[in-house]
C-alpha positions as CSV (number, residue, x, y, z in Angstrom):
1,X,-0.1,0.0,0.0
2,X,0.9,3.7,-0.8
3,X,0.3,7.0,0.5
4,X,-1.8,7.3,-2.6
5,X,-3.9,4.3,-2.1
6,X,-7.4,5.2,-1.2
7,X,-8.6,3.6,1.7
8,X,-11.9,2.4,0.0
9,X,-12.4,1.9,-3.7
10,X,-15.7,0.4,-4.8
11,X,-16.1,-1.2,-8.5
12,X,-18.9,-1.9,-10.3
13,X,-20.7,-2.2,-7.1
14,X,-24.1,-4.0,-7.5
15,X,-26.3,-5.1,-4.7
16,X,-29.6,-7.3,-5.5
17,X,-32.3,-8.8,-3.3
18,X,-34.6,-10.9,-3.8
19,X,-38.2,-10.8,-2.7
20,X,-40.3,-13.7,-3.8
21,X,-39.3,-14.1,-7.5
22,X,-39.1,-10.6,-7.6
23,X,-35.3,-8.7,-7.9
24,X,-35.1,-5.1,-6.1
25,X,-31.8,-3.6,-7.1
26,X,-30.2,-1.4,-4.6
27,X,-27.2,-0.2,-6.4
28,X,-26.1,-0.9,-9.7
29,X,-22.2,-0.6,-11.0
30,X,-21.8,1.8,-8.6
31,X,-18.1,3.5,-8.2
32,X,-17.1,5.1,-5.5
33,X,-13.5,6.5,-3.8
34,X,-12.9,7.1,0.0
35,X,-9.6,8.8,0.8
36,X,-8.0,8.3,4.3
37,X,-8.9,10.9,6.7
38,X,-12.3,11.5,5.3
39,X,-15.6,12.5,6.6
40,X,-18.6,11.5,4.7
41,X,-22.2,12.1,5.3
42,X,-24.4,9.8,3.5
43,X,-28.1,11.4,2.8
44,X,-31.1,10.0,1.0
45,X,-34.4,9.0,1.0
46,X,-35.5,5.9,3.1
47,X,-34.4,2.6,1.4
48,X,-31.9,4.6,-0.6
49,X,-29.5,2.0,0.3
50,X,-27.6,4.2,2.9
51,X,-27.5,1.3,5.5
52,X,-26.6,-1.2,2.9
53,X,-23.9,1.0,1.8
54,X,-22.4,0.7,5.6
55,X,-23.0,-2.8,5.7
56,X,-21.0,-3.7,2.6
57,X,-18.0,-1.3,3.4
58,X,-18.2,-3.1,6.9
59,X,-17.8,-6.5,5.5
60,X,-21.6,-7.7,7.0
61,X,-23.1,-8.1,3.6
62,X,-21.5,-8.8,0.2
63,X,-22.1,-7.1,-3.3
64,X,-23.9,-9.2,-6.1
65,X,-21.1,-8.3,-8.3
66,X,-18.5,-6.0,-8.5
67,X,-15.4,-5.1,-5.9
68,X,-14.7,-3.6,-2.3
69,X,-11.3,-3.0,-2.1
70,X,-9.7,-1.8,1.2
71,X,-6.3,-0.1,1.1
72,X,-5.7,-1.9,-2.4
73,X,-6.9,-5.0,-1.4
74,X,-10.5,-7.0,-2.0
75,X,-12.7,-7.8,0.8
76,X,-15.8,-8.7,-0.8
77,X,-14.3,-12.4,-1.3
78,X,-13.0,-12.9,2.0
79,X,-14.4,-15.7,4.3
80,X,-16.5,-15.1,7.4
81,X,-13.3,-15.8,9.5
82,X,-11.2,-13.7,7.4
83,X,-13.8,-10.8,7.4
84,X,-14.0,-11.2,11.3
85,X,-10.3,-10.5,11.8
86,X,-10.2,-7.6,8.8
87,X,-13.2,-5.8,11.0
88,X,-11.8,-6.2,14.3
89,X,-8.4,-4.8,12.7
90,X,-9.5,-1.9,11.1
91,X,-13.5,-0.7,11.6
92,X,-15.9,0.4,14.6
93,X,-19.2,0.8,14.2
94,X,-21.5,3.5,16.0
95,X,-25.3,3.2,15.8
96,X,-28.2,4.9,16.7
97,X,-29.7,2.8,19.9
98,X,-26.0,2.4,21.0
99,X,-26.3,-1.2,21.2
100,X,-24.7,-1.2,24.5
101,X,-25.0,-4.6,26.8
102,X,-27.5,-3.4,30.3
103,X,-25.8,-5.2,32.9
104,X,-22.3,-4.4,31.8
105,X,-20.6,-0.7,33.2
106,X,-19.4,1.6,30.4
107,X,-16.1,0.2,31.2
108,X,-16.9,-2.9,30.6
109,X,-19.0,-2.2,27.6
110,X,-16.0,-0.4,25.6
111,X,-13.6,-3.4,26.5
112,X,-15.6,-5.8,24.7
113,X,-13.7,-5.7,21.1
114,X,-10.6,-6.0,23.2
115,X,-11.6,-9.4,24.6
116,X,-10.9,-11.6,21.4
117,X,-7.2,-9.9,21.3
118,X,-4.2,-11.3,22.8
119,X,-4.1,-7.9,25.1
120,X,-3.3,-8.3,28.9
121,X,-5.9,-7.6,31.4
122,X,-3.6,-4.3,32.0
123,X,-3.3,-3.3,28.9
124,X,-7.3,-3.5,28.3
125,X,-7.8,-1.3,30.8
126,X,-5.2,1.3,29.9
127,X,-7.1,1.4,26.3
128,X,-10.3,1.5,27.7
129,X,-9.4,4.4,29.8
130,X,-8.1,6.3,27.2
131,X,-10.9,5.9,24.9
132,X,-13.3,7.3,27.6
133,X,-11.0,10.4,28.3
134,X,-11.3,11.0,24.5
135,X,-15.0,11.1,24.7
136,X,-14.7,12.6,27.6
137,X,-16.8,10.5,30.0
138,X,-14.2,8.6,32.1
139,X,-16.2,10.1,34.9
140,X,-19.1,7.4,34.0
141,X,-17.0,4.3,33.9
142,X,-18.6,2.7,36.6
143,X,-22.4,3.5,35.4
144,X,-24.4,1.0,33.8
145,X,-26.5,2.0,30.6
146,X,-29.7,2.7,32.5
147,X,-27.7,5.3,34.6
148,X,-26.9,7.1,31.6
149,X,-28.2,9.9,29.5
150,X,-28.6,9.3,25.6
151,X,-25.8,11.3,25.2
152,X,-23.5,9.7,27.4
153,X,-24.8,6.1,26.4
154,X,-23.6,7.6,22.7
155,X,-20.1,8.6,24.2
156,X,-19.9,5.1,25.4
157,X,-20.5,3.7,22.1
158,X,-18.4,5.7,20.4
159,X,-15.7,4.5,22.9
160,X,-16.3,1.0,22.5
161,X,-15.9,1.7,18.5
162,X,-12.5,3.3,18.7
163,X,-10.9,1.3,21.4
164,X,-9.1,-1.1,18.9
165,X,-7.8,2.0,17.2
166,X,-9.5,1.1,14.2
167,X,-9.0,3.1,10.8
168,X,-12.4,3.8,9.8
169,X,-15.7,4.4,11.8
170,X,-19.0,3.6,10.3
171,X,-22.0,5.5,12.1
172,X,-25.5,4.7,11.2
173,X,-27.7,7.2,12.5
174,X,-25.4,8.4,15.3
175,X,-27.4,11.4,16.5
176,X,-31.1,10.1,15.3
177,X,-32.2,9.7,18.8
178,X,-30.8,12.4,20.5
179,X,-32.1,16.5,21.2
180,X,-30.3,19.0,19.1
181,X,-27.7,19.9,21.8
182,X,-26.6,16.7,22.6
183,X,-26.5,15.8,19.1
184,X,-24.6,18.8,18.4
185,X,-21.7,17.5,21.1
186,X,-21.7,14.0,19.4
187,X,-20.7,15.4,16.3
188,X,-18.1,17.4,17.6
189,X,-16.6,14.4,19.1
190,X,-16.9,12.5,15.6
191,X,-15.2,15.7,14.3
192,X,-12.4,15.3,16.8
193,X,-11.9,12.1,15.9
194,X,-11.7,12.8,12.2
195,X,-9.4,16.0,12.5
196,X,-7.1,15.8,15.4
197,X,-6.9,11.8,15.4
198,X,-6.9,11.0,11.4
199,X,-10.2,8.7,12.0
200,X,-11.9,8.2,8.5
201,X,-15.4,8.4,9.0
202,X,-18.7,7.5,6.7
203,X,-21.9,8.4,8.4
204,X,-25.4,8.0,7.4
205,X,-27.8,10.7,8.3
206,X,-31.3,12.1,7.8
207,X,-29.9,15.4,9.1
208,X,-28.8,17.9,7.3
209,X,-27.4,19.6,10.4
210,X,-25.3,16.7,11.4
211,X,-24.3,16.5,7.6
212,X,-22.5,19.6,7.8
213,X,-20.0,18.2,10.2
214,X,-18.4,16.3,7.9
215,X,-15.8,17.4,4.9
216,X,-18.2,15.6,2.3
217,X,-22.1,14.9,1.6
218,X,-23.1,12.5,-0.7
219,X,-26.6,11.9,-1.2
220,X,-27.7,8.7,-2.6
221,X,-30.7,8.0,-4.7
222,X,-31.6,5.7,-7.1
223,X,-27.7,3.7,-6.5
224,X,-26.3,7.1,-7.6
225,X,-24.3,9.6,-5.7
226,X,-24.3,13.4,-6.1
227,X,-21.3,15.1,-4.1
228,X,-21.5,18.3,-2.0
229,X,-18.2,19.6,-0.6
230,X,-18.5,21.1,3.0
231,X,-15.1,21.8,3.7
């Protein structure tokens, strides 16, 4: 890999789902390039394929045809075991409804991605503290999700996403369940991760105010992108 190699390249990407005997096409011959350090807001009407795109980028779903390349290497033809290792090393996921384990503390939730690694308990604890410090919620490390506000829970979810130091964060409506002020705080945190820590972020959102925190807007409709530069 060289510095000129894009983080992601989608080449001739097509995705179809079968509903009975009828095929529904989400993408057809889609091309897309994402550079290292980008922050992209993906917008579009419901059913336009925004979440499907994240699933393809995260190796959760496979294209019907075409290629998904990450740092020059194809990931669309990897086996499930190889994909799991690739995701663990490269991708952090952030969801609208946090997906925290209710019986675990904030720190334990953040530690979960590290449990499958060879890190010692001490090293895991150090990384958890660093991640919680970055998102500004280390003082809630011992609290369970029900003891936290929505914004605090999302900060825990972001800490969990970054604790393994992934190259890319895939965020699916990360502020969709939050009020405006709290949403702006979360988006400022994502901006910090992008600008100060170099994380590449692909964020699906319906919110034009949220999209303005990104560097680029991609409007997805009928399987095609229209781009709007923001910064």
